[in-house]
N, C-alpha and C positions, 0 to 999 in steps of 0.2 A: 504494500500500500504506500502511496506517496505521502509525503509529509503534510501536504495541504489537506488531503482527505482526512488524515488523523486529526489535524487541527480543527477541521470542520465538525467532526464527530464530537470532539471534546467540547467545542463551543456549543453545539446543539444540546449535549447532555447538561452542561452548566446552565444554559438558558431554561431548559426544562425543569431543572431543580429550583431555580430562582422563581419560575412561574408557579410551581407547585407550592412553594413557601408563601408566595404572595396570596394565592388563593386560600391557603390555610389560615393566614392572618386575617383576611377579609371575613372568613366564616367565623373564626374565633372571636375577633374583636368587634365586628360589625353585625354579625348574624346574617351575612349575605351569602347565599348559596351560589358561589362563583363557578364551581365545577359542574354543577348539575348532577353529581353522583353522590353527594352527601345526603344524609337523612334529615336535613334541616326542615323540610316540609312534610316529613313522614308523620303519621299519627303516633302519638305517645299516649299509651293507655287508651282511654275512650275519647279524650279531648282532641280536637283538631288543633294542631300547633299553629295553623295559619291565623287563628284567632288571637294569638299573642304577638307581642312585638319581636322583631328579629333578635335583639339582644337577649331577651328572656328565653327564646327558643334555643339560641346558641348556647347559653349557659346551661340549660337543662340537658341538652344533648352532650355537652362536655362532661357533665357529672353523671350521666346515666351509666357509663361504664364503671365508674367508681362505685356507684350505688349497687350495681350487680355484683361486684367483687365483695362488697360488705355483706350483702344479702347472703351470698354463698358462704362466706367465711363464718359469719355469725351463726348461721344454721348448721354448718358443719361442726362448729365447736359444740353447739347444743347436742347434736347427734353423737359426737364423740363422748361427751360426758354421760349422756343417757345410756349409751351402749356399754361403756366401760363399767359404770356403777351397777347397771342391771346384771351384767355378767358376774360381777364379783360380790354383789350383795342382794341379788334377787329383786322381786317385784316391789318390795317395800323400800327401795333405795332412796326415794324422794324424802320420805319422812325420817329415815334413819341417817342419811348422809348429807342432806342439805342444811346449812345453818338456819336456825330458827328465824332469824330476822328476815332472811330471803323468803322463807316459806310464808311468813306473815304478810310480807309485801305482795307476794303472788296472790294470796287469798283475798287481800283487799282489792287488788286490781280485778280479779275474777268477779267479785261481788259487784263492783262498780259497773263492769260490763254487763252483768246479768240484768241490771235495771233497765238497760237499753235493749230490750228484746228484739227490736226491729233491726239491730245491727248484728252481723255475724260475729261469733267469737273468734279470737285470734288463733287458738290452739286447743286441741283436745288434751294435750299434755301440759302439766304445770311448768315444765322447763321452757315452754314456748312463751310464758309470761315473764320470764326473767329479763332483767336489763343486761346489756352487754357487759358492764363491769361486774355483775353478779357471777358471770361465768368464770372469770378468773378467781373469784373468791371461792367458788365451789371446788375448783381444781386445787387451790392451795389448802382448803379445809380437808381435802381428801388426798393429800400429797402422796401417801403410800400407794394409792391406786394409779397415780400418774407419773411417778418418778422415773419409770422406764421410757417415757416419751419425751421428757424435757430435761435439759441440762441442770437447771436449778430453778427455784421459785422466783428469784429476781428476773430471770429470763422471761418467764410468763408475765409477771407483773409489769415489766417495762414495755413489753409489746402491747399488752392490753391498754396500758395508760396512753401510749402514743396513738393506738388505733381509736380509742374512745374519744380522744380530743378531736381527731379528724372526723370521726363518725358523726359526732354531734353537730358539726358544721354542716355536713351534707344533709343529715336528717332534718335540719331546720331550714332547708332549702337555700343554703348559701353555696358559694362557689369556692373551691379550694384552688390555691395557686398550683402551677405545674410542679413545683418542687415538692409540695405536700402529696400530690397525686403519685409522684415517683416514690416518695417514702412509703405510701400505703402499698404500692405494688411490691416494693422490696419486703415490707413486713409480711404481706400475704405469702410471698415466695418463701420467706423464712419459716413461716408456720407450716406450709405444705411440705417443705423439705424435712422439717423436724418430725412431723407426725405421719408423713407419707407412708 
């Protein structure tokens, strides 16, 4: 290949990368669907996103992937706790192994939801009513049952603390900066590698 053809290819690749970055910035910062292939105008849940301003749509779509990761992680942790404690302590594990304060909070939340019969309940299992931070507390309270999965208790506590701070931002419909999204992805990878 001649030198000029190689230079043309390099220039074309660079221009394509610059254009892609420009489109991504327009979508992220302005909510403008510049490429026509992004889901900016796709329906989210039952709502038509077209009914909302481009910046709100853009922010929602930026956070949807993070929300999905949290949804999966939080429910995987609940599943891990329930399976592990059921295997080791039988069907009465909830009453026998979950700290009383957490059980009381769950009961209060369930009673509150029962008053609103027109709404569906969140879970058939009590662990579905626990808050994210409660999950780490249950693991620590039953450390002998989880010691083979984690290096130490501070490892569990630090990851849950970092994840909970970010989780609360997203669950209250705010946007995380890219650095925090990267941190969440790293923490989720850590968790999956550790318990995998």
